[in-house]
C-alpha angles and dihedrals in degrees: 000000000000121000121216111254147171125211132189120215115200113221131187119291113252113238097190134054115286123229104231146171090250107052094194092064100032100105144040096226098187092060093040096048094047096052094262139313123293087214126018122221110282125199120257110224124343115335091203088081094058092085124031138185089261089063092069100120118253108240094025122119131195129006133308142184122204127183117206140177116218118207106216121203128218092272094053097256123131109253095184145348122223121193106228096176118020123220087222091250118083091209091066093042094049093043092052093050094044094051093044093049091052099041113025115096127179146187098246126249114264130216125225089277094053094255119140113254136173112274142175127243121189122207139155129225124205121200117199125188122214118250 
C-alpha cells in the first residue's frame, strides 16, 4: 500500500534575476544590482516541514512535480513564489506556492557588506497520490 506524500527537493539558489511569468516579482534586484549576494538565502529549520501530506490538493488526481523560485525579503520571509516549471496542473502549482509562502522561512541573503538583501531560492515540490 502506498501512502500519499509530498516531498520537497532543495535546488541551488539562483544568483541572478529569474525570468518569470510575473515580471514584477521576477528578480531579486538588490543582489542583481550589487553584482550578486555574498550569501544566498538559507532555510531556517528543516524545509521538509514546509509541505505535508495534508497539502495534497483536494480534487487532484495523480502525481505532480513543480519547480518554483521563492523571492525572499530582507527579514527572511517569502515575498512571492514564481512557478518556473509547471506540474501541468494548476492545482499542484498553486498549492505548492501557497504552502511555501505561508511556511518557508529563511536567513536572508547578504550583500558583500553583510547587509540583508532580497534574494532568490529555487526548490521543487513533488506531490504523490496513494494507490
